[in-house]
N, C-alpha and C positions, 0 to 999 in steps of 0.2 A: 575524485575518487568515485569508483562505481558504486552503485547502490549495495550490491551484494558484499563487497569489500568494507563498505561503511558499516553494515550491520556486523560483520565479523570482527571488525576493529573494536565495537562496543560490547562484544562478548555474547552475540546472539549467533545462533547455528542458522546460517542462510546460505544458499547457494543459487547461482544463475541457472535458469532453465535453459539447456542448449538447443530446445525446440521452441523457444520463446517467439519466434517469427510465425510458428504455425497458427497461434492463437486458438481459440476454441475453449469449450468448457473445461474448467478446471486444470487450465494449463497457464499458470502464472509466470510472469517474467522472471520473478525471483521468488524462491521457495521460502517461506517464513512461516511458521506453524500457526494456523488459525487466521491468517491474513492472506487475501489474494492480492499480491503486487502487480500493479500494471505500472511499468516503469515508463516514463516519458523523458527523454533528453532532448529538448528542443527550445527554440528561442521563442516560439509562439505556440502556445498550448491551446487546444479546443477543449476546455475544462469539461463541459458536460458530456462531450462526446467521448472522452477518455474516461469519465466516471461511469458513464452506461456500459462501456465496453467492460470495465472492472466488475460491474454489476452482473452483467450477462454471464461473463466467463466464470464468475465465482460459483454459480449456479447454486446459490444457497449453502454452499459447504464451508465457506469461510467468509470473514468480513472484507468486503472489497474496498481497496485503497489505491489511489494514484499516487505515485512518488514521482515527483518532477523536479528538474534542476536546469536552470539555464547555464550556459558557460559562465564560469567565475562567480556563480551564485551559490547559496546555501541549498541543500535539499529541502523541499517542503513536502506535506502530506495532505492530500485532499481526500476527504470521505463524507458520507452523508452524516448528519449530526446524531440521528438515531444509532448509527453505528459506533460513532465515537463515544455517545453515552453508554453503550454496552462495556467498551473498554474501561471507561471510568468507573462504572459500577463494579466491574470485576476487581479493580484495584482499590477502590475505597469504600465499597459497599453501597447500601441506600442512603446512608447518612451523608450529608453534605456539610462543609464548613463554609461559612461566610468569610468573605475577604475584606 
């Protein structure tokens, strides 16, 4: 399943950017509110290269994230820990629960 279809199936408004191969600032592969989605469908991912591309292209306007999937494997998301913590704080506030 393509990433934009995956988001749509889960109830999120997302669409594929038809100019995704152009790259550049604020031009995500998939438009998802507040997240700059850099999508990589490859068997071999150069993780930090892809992450730095997402960071550069997000240009501080959205949280950069790399969405990656190998053939016949589930989607994974790669992002900086500080950015993930922003998402967590927005969801749970500053109070944390101990597991």
